[in-house]
SERO-4910 file (N, C-alpha, C, O; in steps of 0.05 Angstrom, whole numbers):
BEGIN
 pado doro    nc1    nc2    nc3   cac1   cac2   cac3    cc1    cc2    cc3    oc1    oc2    oc3
  Met    A    228   -668   -219    222   -644   -201    192   -625   -204    178   -620   -224
  Lys    A    189   -619   -178    155   -610   -178    159   -593   -152    163   -604   -130
  Ile    A    159   -566   -155    155   -544   -134    129   -529   -131    120   -521   -153
  Glu    A    117   -522   -111     94   -506   -111    103   -487    -93    116   -490    -73
  Thr    A     92   -465   -104     92   -437    -88     65   -423    -87     46   -432    -99
  Lys    A     64   -403    -74     35   -392    -74     18   -394    -98     -4   -404   -100
  Arg    A     35   -379   -119     23   -376   -146     34   -395   -170     22   -397   -191
  Leu    A     53   -405   -163     70   -422   -187     73   -451   -182     70   -461   -159
  Thr    A     79   -465   -205     85   -491   -206    112   -493   -218    115   -477   -236
  Ile    A    132   -508   -214    152   -508   -228    161   -538   -231    170   -550   -211
  Thr    A    158   -546   -252    155   -577   -257    174   -582   -286    190   -565   -294
  Glu    A    168   -602   -297    188   -609   -322    173   -610   -351    149   -614   -355
  Phe    A    191   -606   -366    178   -604   -390    165   -621   -399    168   -641   -384
  Asp    A    146   -628   -422    134   -644   -441    127   -634   -461    121   -610   -459
  Met    A    126   -645   -483    124   -637   -513    104   -622   -518    106   -608   -538
  Ser    A     83   -621   -504     56   -606   -505     66   -575   -498     48   -559   -502
  Met    A     89   -564   -489     93   -542   -486    108   -530   -501    116   -508   -495
  Ala    A    115   -541   -523    127   -526   -545    121   -502   -557    135   -483   -562
  Glu    A     91   -508   -562     77   -479   -572     86   -455   -556     99   -436   -563
  Ser    A     77   -463   -532     78   -439   -507    110   -429   -510    118   -407   -515
  Val    A    123   -447   -506    158   -433   -510    162   -423   -531    177   -404   -529
  His    A    154   -430   -557    157   -412   -573    147   -383   -573    160   -363   -581
  Arg    A    123   -384   -561    109   -359   -560    119   -344   -540    122   -320   -546
  Glu    A    126   -350   -515    137   -331   -493    164   -326   -500    175   -308   -486
  Ser    A    181   -337   -521    207   -332   -527    212   -307   -542    234   -296   -542
  Leu    A    188   -297   -556    192   -277   -575    190   -252   -564    190   -234   -581
  Asp    A    189   -244   -535    193   -217   -524    218   -206   -533    236   -218   -544
  Glu    A    217   -175   -526    239   -165   -536    264   -165   -512    287   -159   -518
  Asp    A    257   -172   -490    279   -177   -471    298   -201   -477    322   -201   -472
  Asn    A    281   -224   -490    294   -245   -497    313   -238   -524    336   -246   -524
  Arg    A    300   -223   -546    317   -213   -569    343   -195   -562    360   -190   -579
  Arg    A    344   -187   -538    361   -165   -531    384   -173   -511    406   -163   -511
  Phe    A    375   -192   -494    394   -202   -475    401   -230   -482    425   -234   -483
  Val    A    387   -251   -487    397   -276   -496    374   -287   -524    352   -298   -523
  Pro    A    394   -278   -547    384   -282   -569    377   -309   -578    359   -316   -593
  Asp    A    400   -326   -564    400   -356   -572    377   -371   -558    374   -395   -562
  Glu    A    360   -356   -541    338   -368   -526    309   -360   -541    288   -362   -528
  Val    A    309   -350   -567    290   -343   -580    283   -365   -599    300   -377   -612
  Phe    A    258   -369   -601    254   -395   -625    232   -386   -640    209   -384   -631
  Glu    A    238   -379   -667    220   -365   -684    197   -377   -698    179   -366   -710
  Thr    A    202   -413   -692    179   -427   -699    172   -443   -677    188   -443   -658
  Val    A    145   -461   -676    140   -481   -664    161   -502   -662    168   -512   -640
  Glu    A    169   -508   -684    188   -533   -694    216   -531   -682    229   -551   -676
  Glu    A    226   -505   -677    249   -502   -661    248   -501   -634    267   -503   -619
  Ala    A    226   -497   -628    220   -492   -601    214   -526   -591    219   -534   -568
  Ala    A    204   -540   -611    198   -572   -603    224   -584   -604    227   -603   -589
  Lys    A    244   -577   -619    271   -587   -617    285   -582   -590    300   -599   -580
  Met    A    279   -559   -579    297   -553   -558    281   -569   -533    295   -582   -518
  Val    A    258   -568   -527    239   -580   -509    247   -607   -510    251   -616   -487
  Glu    A    250   -624   -529    263   -655   -533    285   -656   -521    290   -675   -507
  Tyr    A    304   -633   -526    336   -636   -520    336   -636   -485    345   -652   -469
  Leu    A    320   -612   -480    316   -609   -445    305   -629   -435    312   -635   -412
  Ile    A    285   -646   -448    277   -667   -429    296   -687   -429    294   -703   -410
  Gly    A    316   -692   -446    335   -713   -450    354   -705   -426    367   -722   -415
  Cys    A    356   -677   -417    378   -670   -400    368   -678   -370    385   -679   -353
  Tyr    A    343   -685   -362    333   -694   -337    347   -720   -333    353   -729   -311
  Thr    A    351   -732   -356    361   -762   -351    388   -761   -346    395   -772   -325
  Ser    A    405   -750   -360    435   -742   -362    441   -731   -340    458   -741   -326
  Gly    A    426   -706   -332    435   -692   -302    461   -675   -307    474   -664   -289
  Asp    A    467   -676   -335    493   -659   -344    484   -631   -343    501   -615   -334
  Gly    A    461   -622   -351    453   -597   -361    453   -589   -385    465   -602   -402
  Pro    A    440   -567   -390    427   -546   -377    400   -559   -364    384   -571   -377
  Leu    A    399   -555   -336    372   -567   -325    352   -544   -328    353   -524   -314
  Val    A    335   -548   -346    313   -528   -348    285   -532   -343    273   -549   -357
  Tyr    A    272   -518   -325    239   -525   -319    224   -500   -320    229   -477   -313
  Pro    A    203   -513   -332    179   -490   -341    170   -480   -315    171   -495   -296
  Val    A    161   -458   -314    143   -442   -293    116   -437   -304    113   -421   -323
  Thr    A     96   -449   -291     67   -447   -297     55   -431   -274     64   -429   -251
  Leu    A     31   -418   -286     10   -412   -259      1   -435   -251      9   -456   -261
  Lys    A    -19   -435   -230    -38   -454   -216    -57   -469   -241    -64   -493   -240
  Asp    A    -63   -451   -261    -79   -461   -281    -67   -472   -307    -76   -473   -330
  Asp    A    -45   -481   -298    -22   -496   -320    -15   -475   -345     -6   -483   -366
  Thr    A    -19   -449   -340     -8   -431   -361     22   -430   -362     33   -422   -342
  Tyr    A     34   -437   -381     63   -431   -387     73   -400   -386     67   -385   -405
  Ile    A     87   -392   -367     96   -363   -370    124   -360   -363    132   -338   -357
  Gly    A    140   -379   -363    175   -378   -369    188   -403   -358    176   -425   -355
  Tyr    A    215   -398   -350    228   -419   -345    248   -414   -320    260   -393   -321
  Val    A    252   -428   -302    280   -427   -289    302   -453   -297    297   -476   -303
  Gln    A    329   -440   -293    349   -462   -301    372   -465   -284    377   -448   -267
  Ala    A    388   -486   -289    419   -483   -277    431   -495   -300    422   -512   -315
  Val    A    454   -482   -299    469   -485   -326    499   -487   -317    511   -469   -305
  Pro    A    512   -512   -324    547   -514   -323    559   -497   -335    549   -491   -356
  Leu    A    579   -487   -328    602   -475   -336    622   -485   -335    626   -504   -320
  Asp    A    644   -471   -354    669   -486   -360    685   -491   -334    700   -511   -334
  Asp    A    684   -478   -315    703   -480   -292    689   -501   -272    701   -507   -252
  Gly    A    668   -511   -276    659   -528   -258    637   -517   -236    626   -530   -219
  Ala    A    634   -487   -242    608   -480   -236    584   -476   -242    582   -476   -266
  Trp    A    562   -472   -229    534   -472   -244    524   -440   -239    529   -425   -220
  Glu    A    508   -437   -261    497   -407   -271    470   -411   -269    461   -429   -283
  Val    A    448   -394   -251    424   -398   -250    415   -377   -277    429   -359   -285
  Gly    A    390   -384   -286    376   -367   -307    348   -370   -304    336   -388   -293
  Tyr    A    338   -346   -315    306   -348   -317    292   -326   -338    302   -305   -348
  His    A    269   -337   -342    254   -314   -365    224   -320   -351    216   -343   -346
  Ile    A    209   -298   -346    189   -296   -351    176   -278   -375    184   -255   -379
  Gly    A    158   -290   -390    146   -279   -410    135   -251   -410    121   -247   -391
  Glu    A    138   -230   -429    129   -203   -425    101   -202   -413     99   -186   -394
  Asn    A     83   -213   -419     57   -213   -415     54   -215   -379     35   -206   -366
  Tyr    A     73   -227   -368     71   -235   -336     92   -221   -323     98   -228   -300
  Thr    A    103   -202   -334    125   -186   -318    116   -166   -303     94   -156   -308
  Asn    A    133   -157   -282    122   -136   -262    107   -145   -245     89   -129   -239
  Gln    A    106   -172   -231     84   -181   -218     99   -205   -196     86   -222   -183
  Gly    A    123   -201   -196    139   -217   -176    143   -245   -182    155   -258   -165
  Tyr    A    133   -258   -210    140   -281   -214    166   -289   -213    170   -309   -199
  Ala    A    186   -278   -226    207   -285   -227    227   -290   -202    244   -308   -200
  Thr    A    220   -270   -185    231   -273   -156    221   -297   -146    236   -315   -142
  Glu    A    194   -299   -140    180   -322   -131    189   -347   -136    192   -363   -118
  Ala    A    197   -353   -166    202   -376   -177    237   -379   -173    247   -402   -172
  Val    A    248   -360   -170    279   -367   -170    279   -369   -138    292   -389   -132
  Thr    A    272   -357   -119    271   -362    -88    265   -390    -88    283   -402    -77
  Ala    A    248   -404    -94    237   -430    -91    260   -454   -105    268   -475    -95
  Phe    A    266   -443   -128    281   -460   -147    310   -466   -133    317   -489   -128
  Leu    A    323   -443   -128    349   -447   -118    357   -464    -98    378   -475   -102
  Pro    A    343   -471    -73    353   -493    -56    345   -521    -59    354   -539    -46
  Ala    A    327   -525    -79    323   -545    -92    335   -561   -113    334   -586   -114
  Ile    A    348   -545   -133    365   -553   -151    391   -553   -142    407   -567   -154
  Met    A    399   -538   -120    428   -538   -111    428   -559    -93    451   -565    -87
  Lys    A    409   -574    -81    414   -596    -65    415   -620    -86    429   -640    -84
  Gln    A    398   -613   -108    393   -640   -127    423   -640   -145    431   -663   -152
  Ile    A    435   -622   -150    460   -616   -161    483   -626   -148    503   -635   -158
  Gly    A    475   -622   -115    505   -625    -98    526   -602    -98    550   -607    -95
  Ile    A    515   -576   -102    526   -556    -96    523   -534    -76    498   -531    -72
  Thr    A    537   -519    -62    528   -502    -45    530   -475    -46    524   -462    -27
  Glu    A    538   -463    -73    535   -439    -82    526   -442   -116    532   -460   -132
  Met    A    511   -416   -122    503   -413   -147    509   -388   -161    502   -368   -148
  Met    A    523   -384   -185    530   -361   -196    509   -347   -214    495   -361   -228
  Gly    A    504   -320   -215    487   -307   -231    500   -289   -246    517   -276   -234
  Ile    A    496   -284   -274    513   -268   -295    494   -251   -318    482   -261   -336
  Cys    A    496   -227   -311    475   -222   -333    491   -191   -343    510   -182   -330
  Leu    A    483   -178   -364    492   -156   -375    490   -129   -356    472   -129   -339
  Ala    A    502   -112   -358    503    -95   -334    476    -75   -342    468    -59   -326
  Asp    A    467    -77   -364    438    -60   -367    413    -75   -366    391    -66   -374
  Asn    A    418   -102   -355    389   -122   -351    385   -115   -323    393   -129   -304
  Lys    A    370    -91   -319    359    -78   -288    342   -102   -280    345   -114   -259
  Ala    A    323   -108   -299    307   -131   -288    316   -156   -270    307   -164   -249
  Ser    A    339   -166   -289    350   -193   -277    367   -189   -256    369   -207   -239
  Ile    A    382   -161   -253    392   -151   -227    376   -151   -201    382   -159   -179
  Lys    A    355   -141   -210    334   -138   -188    328   -161   -182    335   -168   -159
  Val    A    317   -176   -195    317   -213   -186    335   -221   -174    330   -227   -150
  Met    A    360   -224   -181    383   -237   -165    383   -219   -136    381   -231   -115
  Glu    A    384   -193   -136    383   -180   -108    362   -191    -93    368   -201    -72
  Arg    A    342   -190   -101    321   -195    -84    321   -222    -73    311   -225    -50
  Cys    A    328   -241    -85    335   -269    -83    361   -276    -63    367   -299    -60
  Gly    A    373   -257    -52    400   -259    -38    425   -260    -45    444   -264    -30
  Phe    A    426   -257    -78    452   -262    -90    468   -233    -79    460   -211    -72
  Ile    A    490   -244    -81    516   -219    -75    533   -212    -98    544   -229   -111
  Lys    A    534   -190   -103    549   -182   -128    582   -186   -122    593   -179   -102
  Leu    A    593   -196   -141    621   -203   -142    634   -182   -154    653   -170   -143
  Tyr    A    626   -176   -177    638   -162   -201    620   -143   -218    595   -144   -217
  Glu    A    630   -131   -228    618   -112   -243    640   -100   -267    660    -88   -258
  Gly    A    639   -103   -286    653    -91   -308    654   -107   -339    636   -122   -347
  Val    A    679   -102   -352    679   -121   -372    685   -152   -371    704   -161   -358
  Gly    A    669   -166   -384    672   -201   -380    662   -214   -399    648   -200   -414
  Lys    A    662   -241   -406    652   -252   -429    622   -259   -425    616   -272   -404
  Tyr    A    608   -253   -437    579   -260   -444    578   -274   -466    588   -264   -485
  Gln    A    568   -298   -469    560   -309   -497    579   -306   -521    573   -301   -545
  Gly    A    606   -310   -510    626   -308   -526    636   -278   -540    653   -275   -558
  Glu    A    621   -256   -527    630   -230   -530    637   -218   -505    625   -224   -485
  Asn    A    665   -194   -505    667   -181   -487    648   -158   -482    646   -139   -498
  Arg    A    633   -159   -459    608   -139   -453    609   -131   -423    620   -146   -407
  Glu    A    600   -114   -418    592    -97   -394    572   -118   -376    548   -120   -378
  Ile    A    590   -133   -357    566   -154   -342    569   -142   -311    583   -124   -301
  Cys    A    549   -162   -299    548   -164   -269    547   -188   -258    526   -200   -258
  Lys    A    566   -196   -249    572   -224   -235    556   -228   -203    555   -209   -188
  Tyr    A    548   -246   -199    533   -251   -173    535   -278   -164    539   -297   -180
  Val    A    533   -281   -137    538   -309   -125    516   -313   -104    511   -294    -90
  Cys    A    500   -337   -100    483   -342    -79    499   -367    -68    512   -384    -80
  Phe    A    493   -364    -39    503   -394    -28    477   -406    -11    456   -395     -4
  Leu    A    487   -430     -8    465   -452      1    462   -441     31    482   -431     42
  Pro    A    435   -442     46    434   -432     73    449   -448     95    447   -472     95
  Pro    A    464   -436    115    482   -449    133    470   -476    141    485   -496    139
  Lys    A    444   -478    149    432   -503    157    435   -530    138    443   -553    144
  Asp    A    426   -519    111    432   -538     90    459   -545     87    465   -569     86
  Ile    A    477   -527     85    508   -536     81    513   -558    101    522   -581     97
  Val    A    507   -549    124    519   -573    148    500   -596    146    508   -617    154
  Thr    A    479   -595    139    465   -626    131    477   -634    111    488   -656    114
  Lys    A    481   -624     88    497   -637     69    525   -652     78    528   -677     78
  Phe    A    546   -631     87    570   -640     93    567   -663    117    585   -680    117
  Phe    A    548   -665    136    547   -693    151    537   -712    139    552   -730    133
  Glu    A    507   -715    132    492   -734    125    503   -753    102    509   -775    112
  Gly    A    507   -752     80    518   -765     63    509   -797     68    527   -812     74
  Gly    A    490   -805     65    475   -831     75    474   -840    108    464   -860    117
  Met    A    488   -817    123    477   -821    152    464   -800    166    465   -776    163
  Val    A    448   -817    188    421   -799    198    429   -808    230    434   -830    240
  Ala    A    427   -777    243    430   -780    266    402   -775    284    386   -759    275
  Thr    A    399   -784    304    373   -783    319    385   -780    349    405   -790    360
  Arg    A    364   -762    359    358   -759    388    327   -766    399    306   -756    392
  Val    A    332   -787    417    302   -801    421    300   -796    453    320   -794    468
  Leu    A    273   -795    461    265   -796    487    251   -823    495    230   -831    485
  Tyr    A    262   -834    512    247   -859    518    242   -856    547    255   -845    565
  Glu    A    213   -871    548    201   -871    581    183   -892    580    170   -899    560
  Gly    A    181   -902    602    171   -929    611    170   -936    641    184   -924    657
  Val    A    154   -956    648    155   -968    675    171   -994    679    164  -1012    664
  His    A    191   -998    697    214  -1014    703    193  -1038    711    183  -1039    734
  Ser    A    188  -1056    692    171  -1079    705    184  -1101    699    170  -1121    697
  Gly    A    214  -1105    693    227  -1131    697    256  -1123    696    265  -1101    690
  Thr    A    272  -1146    704    299  -1142    706    315  -1125    688    314  -1132    664
  Cys    A    330  -1104    694    344  -1089    678    373  -1082    688    375  -1071    710
  Met    A    393  -1086    677    417  -1083    683    426  -1095    709    441  -1084    724
  Gly    A    412  -1121    713    416  -1132    737    399  -1124    761    403  -1139    781
  Ile    A    380  -1104    763    366  -1092    780    334  -1102    774    322  -1100    753
  Pro    A    325  -1114    798    296  -1131    795    280  -1105    788    287  -1082    789
  Ala    A    254  -1119    782    233  -1093    778    222  -1074    797    216  -1084    819
  Thr    A    219  -1050    794    221  -1032    820    187  -1017    813    176  -1003    830
  Gly    A    176  -1022    789    152  -1007    782    156   -974    778    138   -958    773
  Lys    A    175   -970    782    183   -939    772    180   -935    747    186   -951    730
  His    A    167   -907    741    168   -893    716    192   -878    704    192   -855    711
  Ile    A    210   -883    690    231   -868    685    232   -860    654    221   -874    637
  Ala    A    245   -837    648    252   -824    629    279   -820    624    294   -817    643
  Phe    A    291   -819    593    317   -812    586    322   -811    563    307   -823    548
  Glu    A    345   -794    552    347   -791    526    369   -806    520    384   -813    539
  Ala    A    375   -814    489    394   -830    474    396   -817    454    376   -807    444
  Leu    A    424   -816    443    434   -813    411    435   -844    399    436   -866    410
  Glu    A    434   -837    374    432   -860    356    437   -848    325    425   -830    313
  Asn    A    460   -867    316    468   -854    289    459   -885    273    458   -907    284
  Phe    A    452   -877    243    447   -899    223    459   -885    197    459   -862    187
  Lys    A    468   -912    189    477   -914    164    464   -926    140    467   -951    138
  Val    A    451   -915    123    432   -920    103    442   -925     77    456   -906     68
  Glu    A    438   -944     61    451   -958     43    432   -973     21    427   -997     24
  Asn    A    423   -958     -2    404   -969    -21    378   -973     -4    365   -994     -5
  Gly    A    372   -955      9    347   -955     22    347   -970     51    328   -964     66
  Lys    A    362   -986     58    361   -998     84    381   -992     99    403   -985     89
  Ile    A    376   -994    128    398   -991    152    418  -1011    151    413  -1035    154
  Thr    A    444   -998    147    465  -1021    148    482  -1025    175    488  -1046    185
  Glu    A    487  -1001    185    497   -998    208    483   -981    227    466   -965    221
  Ser    A    491   -985    254    478   -964    274    494   -968    300    501   -990    308
  Trp    A    499   -944    311    517   -938    340    504   -916    348    489   -903    333
  Gly    A    509   -910    376    501   -888    391    512   -888    420    530   -904    428
  Tyr    A    500   -870    434    502   -863    462    484   -872    473    463   -864    463
  Trp    A    481   -891    497    460   -893    511    469   -886    542    490   -895    551
  Pro    A    454   -870    558    464   -860    583    461   -881    609    447   -875    628
  Asp    A    478   -908    608    472   -928    622    476   -920    650    461   -932    664
  Lys    A    494   -901    664    497   -894    687    474   -882    696    463   -891    716
  Glu    A    462   -857    682    439   -847    685    415   -867    695    404   -867    717
  Ile    A    411   -885    673    390   -902    678    393   -921    699    374   -931    711
  Glu    A    418   -926    704    421   -948    738    414   -926    758    396   -930    774
  Gln    A    424   -907    758    419   -885    777    392   -882    786    385   -878    809
  Lys    A    375   -883    765    348   -875    766    329   -898    773    306   -894    782
  Leu    A    339   -923    767    329   -942    777    336   -952    809    321   -965    823
  Lys    A    357   -943    813    363   -945    845    361   -925    860    369   -928    883
  Ser    A    352   -907    853    344   -882    868    318   -892    882    301   -906    873
  Glu    A    320   -880    908    293   -884    923    270   -867    920    249   -872    933
***
């Protein structure tokens, strides 16, 4: 994965990022809200980076991607994590040296449609502690809808939480439903009637018409096609005075 925004790049981890992951994990927000994502040593961070790189191949998740500035400075991450009920949850963290600049919102906004299409889902959950105001603000700015606020499970404990959901845009949902290896085209044809067509001798007329064609693509090749050609319309245009 590689996503470019105005100020950021979302890409994949490599082992050279271990020291930056260690350093940016040590801020107070991480210790308070997600202590299991604090890496006290570079070695701990390196083990986690190695594990996350392996998840790209399996696709099972968590699917975690570093967020960097345009000069390749690591500032945090965005992630999609599978839940026990088959749903997926978004996650994000921007190091405290880079907060209050809109980076989290910018990263999550760009990440959501890309990762949802990659996974093949149409909705993404967002769950955080009710007093994590910064995280709540990011989700609301990114179009998440609040489903629930109250006591719920958070990292194995009953805590006051907020639960949100974000849906894939309608256009992308419709495209996902219909494509599945299928591509529909609407084509405008135009040309000069210079030879016998539909039993009608050449007339020298310039005509134009639209046609619909559907293609089935398998393993990078078109294996079937069918469509609608306006035969009657073409015939009438050739025969018209």
